[in-house]
C-alpha positions as CSV (number, residue, x, y, z in Angstrom):
1,X,12.0,31.4,-13.4
2,X,15.5,30.2,-14.1
3,X,16.4,26.6,-15.2
4,X,17.9,25.8,-11.8
5,X,14.9,27.1,-9.9
6,X,12.6,25.2,-12.2
7,X,14.4,21.9,-11.5
8,X,14.1,22.6,-7.7
9,X,10.4,23.2,-8.1
10,X,10.0,20.0,-10.2
11,X,12.0,18.0,-7.7
12,X,9.9,19.3,-4.8
13,X,6.6,18.7,-6.6
14,X,7.7,15.2,-7.7
15,X,8.8,14.3,-4.2
16,X,5.4,15.6,-2.8
17,X,3.5,13.6,-5.4
18,X,5.5,10.4,-4.6
19,X,5.0,10.9,-0.9
20,X,1.2,11.5,-1.4
21,X,0.9,8.4,-3.5
22,X,2.7,6.3,-1.0
23,X,0.5,7.8,1.9
24,X,-2.6,7.2,-0.2
25,X,-1.7,3.6,-0.8
26,X,-0.9,2.9,2.8
27,X,-4.1,4.6,3.9
28,X,-6.2,1.9,2.2
29,X,-4.1,-1.1,3.4
30,X,-5.9,-3.1,6.1
31,X,-3.5,-2.5,9.0
32,X,0.2,-2.1,8.2
33,X,1.2,-5.6,7.1
34,X,4.2,-6.8,9.1
35,X,3.2,-5.0,12.2
36,X,-0.4,-4.9,13.5
37,X,-1.6,-7.7,11.3
38,X,1.5,-9.9,12.0
39,X,1.0,-9.3,15.7
40,X,-2.7,-10.2,15.5
41,X,-2.0,-13.4,13.5
42,X,0.9,-14.7,15.6
43,X,0.2,-13.4,19.1
44,X,-3.6,-13.1,19.6
45,X,-5.2,-15.8,17.6
46,X,-3.6,-18.9,19.2
47,X,-2.7,-20.5,15.9
48,X,-1.9,-24.2,15.7
49,X,1.5,-25.3,14.4
50,X,-0.1,-26.1,11.0
51,X,-1.8,-22.7,10.9
52,X,1.5,-21.0,11.8
53,X,3.2,-22.9,9.0
54,X,0.6,-21.9,6.4
55,X,0.5,-18.3,7.5
56,X,4.3,-18.1,7.4
57,X,4.2,-19.5,3.8
58,X,1.5,-16.9,2.8
59,X,3.5,-14.1,4.4
60,X,6.7,-15.2,2.5
61,X,4.7,-15.3,-0.8
62,X,3.2,-11.9,-0.2
63,X,6.5,-10.4,0.7
64,X,7.7,-11.2,-2.8
65,X,4.5,-9.9,-4.4
66,X,4.7,-6.7,-2.3
67,X,8.3,-6.1,-3.3
68,X,7.3,-6.4,-7.0
69,X,4.3,-4.1,-6.6
70,X,6.2,-1.6,-4.5
71,X,8.8,-1.4,-7.3
72,X,6.1,-0.9,-9.9
73,X,4.6,2.0,-7.8
74,X,8.1,3.6,-7.4
75,X,8.6,3.3,-11.2
76,X,5.2,4.9,-11.9
77,X,6.0,7.7,-9.5
78,X,9.3,8.2,-11.3
79,X,7.4,8.3,-14.6
80,X,5.1,10.9,-13.1
81,X,8.1,13.0,-12.0
82,X,9.5,12.9,-15.5
83,X,6.1,13.8,-17.0
84,X,5.8,16.8,-14.6
85,X,9.3,17.9,-15.5
86,X,8.5,17.6,-19.2
87,X,5.1,19.3,-19.3
88,X,5.0,21.6,-16.3
89,X,1.2,21.4,-16.3
90,X,-1.6,18.8,-16.3
91,X,-1.1,17.6,-19.9
92,X,-1.4,14.2,-21.5
93,X,1.9,12.9,-20.2
94,X,1.1,13.9,-16.6
95,X,-2.5,12.6,-16.8
96,X,-1.3,9.3,-18.2
97,X,1.4,9.0,-15.5
98,X,-1.2,9.8,-12.8
99,X,-3.5,7.1,-14.2
100,X,-0.6,4.6,-14.3
101,X,0.3,5.5,-10.7
102,X,-3.3,4.9,-9.6
103,X,-3.3,1.5,-11.4
104,X,-0.1,0.5,-9.5
105,X,-1.7,1.6,-6.2
106,X,-4.8,-0.3,-7.0
107,X,-2.9,-3.5,-7.8
108,X,-1.1,-3.2,-4.5
109,X,-4.3,-2.7,-2.6
110,X,-6.0,-5.7,-4.4
111,X,-2.9,-7.9,-3.7
112,X,-3.0,-6.9,-0.1
113,X,-6.7,-7.7,0.3
114,X,-6.2,-11.1,-1.5
115,X,-3.4,-11.8,1.0
116,X,-5.7,-10.9,3.9
117,X,-8.4,-13.2,2.7
118,X,-6.0,-16.0,2.1
119,X,-4.8,-15.7,5.7
120,X,-8.4,-15.6,6.9
121,X,-9.1,-18.8,5.1
122,X,-6.5,-20.6,7.3
123,X,-8.4,-19.6,10.5
124,X,-11.1,-21.5,12.4
125,X,-14.5,-19.7,12.7
126,X,-13.8,-18.3,16.2
127,X,-10.4,-17.0,15.0
128,X,-12.1,-15.5,11.9
129,X,-14.5,-13.6,14.1
130,X,-11.6,-11.9,16.0
131,X,-9.7,-11.3,12.7
132,X,-12.8,-9.8,11.1
133,X,-13.3,-7.4,14.1
134,X,-9.7,-6.3,14.0
135,X,-9.6,-5.7,10.3
136,X,-12.8,-3.7,10.5
137,X,-11.5,-1.7,13.5
138,X,-8.2,-1.0,11.7
139,X,-10.1,0.3,8.6
140,X,-12.5,2.5,10.5
141,X,-10.4,3.6,13.5
142,X,-10.5,7.4,13.8
143,X,-6.8,7.2,14.7
144,X,-6.0,5.5,11.4
145,X,-4.3,7.9,9.0
146,X,-6.4,8.7,5.9
147,X,-5.3,10.1,2.6
148,X,-7.2,13.3,3.4
149,X,-5.7,13.8,6.9
150,X,-2.1,14.7,7.6
């Protein structure tokens, strides 16, 4: 295999790994933050003005955290691409980069769950019941993309 072809293969494999890692991380997020969860919070739970203010504050804080963790995940995927390009097999660099990528995905998942629980704490018990049902539905829905299903 020529050098140019090898670079094409590495680029394709790296892109596939990055896409798979991103899909994997999203597959474990309770709803896609900013869409379904935002709609639930602001349109279906009849929040008070004070609750809205607190939820908005939590969402702004999480947006910053999410950006930082997304950057870390992208950086770990870039490290993985370099490791694949360097080793061309599952060697110590690739294995270490995969582990680092999994750590970044785990940090993002944990931060997302902490955010979900922080928002839940703002709700009244009747709102929490609706919230809990919707989170459970989103995590168990057969229509929900999973890391195994494309």
